[in-house]
N, C-alpha and C positions, 0 to 999 in steps of 0.2 A: 504494500500500500504506500502511496506517495508520501503520506505524512510521517511514515516510519523510515523512509529511505533518505539517506543523506546525499544531497546534490551539492555540487561544487559552487554553482552560481545562483541557485534559486532556493529560497526557504519556503516550506509549505507547512501549514498547520490547519487542522480541521476541528472546529468546535461549534456546537449548537447548529449543525447543518450548514455552516459557513466555512468555506475554504479561503484562507488568506495566503496568497501567492506573492512573494516578495522577491524582486530581482535584487541580488546581493553581490554586486561588484562595486562597492563604494569608491575604491581607488580609481576606477575607470568611470565614475559617475553613472554606474549601472548600464553602461553601453552594452548593446546586444552583439555578442560575437557568435560564431558558429556553435560553440559548445553550449552557450546559454540557450540559443534557439533549439538545439537538440533536446536539452533538458525540458524546456517549455513544451515541446511537442509531446514528450513522454507524459508530462504532468497533465496536460489538457486532454490527451487521449484517454487517460485513466479517469479523470474527473467526469468526462462525458458518460461513463458507464456507471457512475456511483449514485445509488438511490439515496444515500445518506447525506448527499451534498445538494443543497437547493440554490445557494447563491455563492458566487466566487468574487472575491475582492482582489484586484491586482494592484500592486504598489511597488515602490522602490525603497531600498534601505537608506537610512540617513536622513538628513534634513535639507539636502541641496538638490537632489535629483531623483526624479521618477525613473526616466530612462533618457540619457542625454543623446541617444541616437544609435546608429550602427557603429560598430568598431571600425573606424577608418583605417587603423593599422592593418587590418585584414584585407581591406579593399584596395589599398593604394597601388599594389602591384598586380591586381587581379586582371585577367584577360576578359574579353566580352563573354566568353562561355562561362567562366568562373563567376563573373558578376551575375549572370542570368541564373545560374544554379543557386546561388545564395539568396537572390531575390525571390525565386520560385519557392524556396524552402520557407522563407519568411511569410510569403503569401499563404502558403498552406497552413502554417501555424496560426496566423491571425484570422484567417477565414474559419478554421476549425473552432477557435475561441469564440468568434462571432456567432457561430451557429450551434454551439452546444445547447442542450435543453435547459441548463441552468442559466439564471440571470447573472450577468457579469458587470460589476461596477469597477471602474478605474478610479483609484484614489491617487490623484496626481499631486505628489508632495514636493515638487520642484521643477527642474528642467524636464520638459517633454518635447524634445526636438528631433526632427527627422524621423528615424525609425521609432523613436519614443512617442512622438505624436501619432504616428501610424498605429502603434501598439495600443495606445489609449483609445483611438477611434474605433478599434475593433471590439471594444466593450459596448454593452447596451447603453450606458450613459456614464458620464464623468463628473466626479466631484473634485474640486481643486483647493489646495491650500492657498493662502494669501500670497505666498512667495512663488507660486508656480509661474512658469514661463512656457509658452507654446510657440512652435514655428516649424516651417519646412525650409531649412536653409540650404537645401541641396544644390541650388544653382550657384551658390558661392564656391562649390567644389567642382563645378563643371558637369554636374549630372542633374537628374530630376528626382523627385520623390518616386522611389521604385518599389516600395513595400505596401502600396495601396493608397498613398497620399493623394494622388491625382484623381482618385475615384471616390474615396470616402469623404474627403474634405468638402468638395462641392455639394455632396449629398447632405452634409450636416449644416453648412453655413451659407450655401448658395454659390452659384458659379462665379459671380463677379468678385465676391470677397475672397473666395478660394484662389482665384487667379492672381489677385493682388498679392496675397501672402506668399504664393509660390514664386511669382515672378520677381518680387522684391527681396525675398528671403528675410523679411522683417520678423522680429519676435514680438509677441504680444503678452501682456501680463494677464493675471487671472481675471481681473475685472473686465477687461476687454474681451477675453474669451467667453465670459458669461454674457456680455452684452450681445455678442454676435451668435450665441447659441452653441458654441463649442463645448461648454461645460454647463451643467445644470445647477451647480451650487458652489459658492466660495465660502470657506470657513477658515478659522485660524488653524495653523499647522497642528497644534496640539489636539485639536478636535476632529481631525480629518478621518482617522480610522473609526473612531467611535460614532461619528455621523454616518459613515458608510455602513457600519454594522447595524445601526438603528434602522436605517432604510432596509437593509437585508432582512432583519427580523420582521418588519412590517410586510415585506413581500412574502416571506415564508408563511405568514399567518393566512395568506390567501390560498386559493386552490392552485396547487403547484402545476397540475396538469393544464388548467385553464391559462395560467401565466405562460407556460411553455408554448401552447398553441397560439396565444396572442403574439408571442415573440416570433414564431414561425410565420404568422400572417404578415406582420410588419416587414420582416426581412424579405419574404418572398414578394410581397406587393411592390416593394421599391424597385424591383427589377423587371416588372411586367406592366402591361397596360392596365388601366383601371378596371376594365371588364374582367380580365383574367384574375386580378387580385381580389376583386369582389367575389368571384366564383370560389376561389380558394378559401376566403373568409366564410362563405356560406357553408362549405363542407366542414370546416373546423367547428363552426358554431353548432351545426346539427350533431356532430360527433359527440360533443360535450353533453348532449341530452341523454347519453347512455351511461354517464358516470355517477358514482355515489355522491361526488361533490355537488353535482347539479341538484340532486334530490335534497341533500342536506342544506345547501346554501339557500335554495328557494323556500324550503320548509322552515328554516330558521327565520327568514325574512317575514314570512306570514305569521309565525308564532312569536315574533318580536323578541328573539333571543339571539345571542352570539352564535355564529356558525362554527362548526368544527370541521374544517376542510383538510383533507389528508392526501388526496390523489396526487400522484406524480407521473 
């Protein structure tokens, strides 16, 4: 089990149906190298199968950085083929994280730059500490965001704002990230994890199966036309009528009592 295995670059703990996944390379500002991506792949693939985990919180160790980006020391001498392989691996890990049945919250505790911003954007939503900084500075290095940034950023904040951030390589603070919709909430650094856990517990109290299908509907609908997305929603909605949670939730509402929702 991942919480019992010791990883070199990632810390994992599981408590109260919440997995806390912490990138732990503080000397490199938690930059993502190949070894770290490999560990993340193993962790995410196991979490996907775990019925005892309902919410995942991803964060970085220390008080300076969530993930400062990709490890440039690995990339500087890479060939086009090697660059493509590493980017494809990151795409796989981030897309897997984005689509696991559990809800994923990014608790951004500092720099979220380049690959770090792309990692955060693969979560369902993001909370930021007051000292957080976001950006896609890749054009400064002669490349482009290659781990999903050109695709997820415009979907989150709109095409014009995303193009401006990518073309200028500007960094923005937490308040600006909140203003443009990149993050959902800004809190003091000391309160970041507890705030994320409070939201996680609120989500866990809902019908987990319903939350998972809602996540699937949103993720699927963003990539198809409205009619196709609506059809997918209709099928998911009707499927939920076969669950114990639907009977319990609606029964509790009519009986004016708290619902005890358990399906996953």
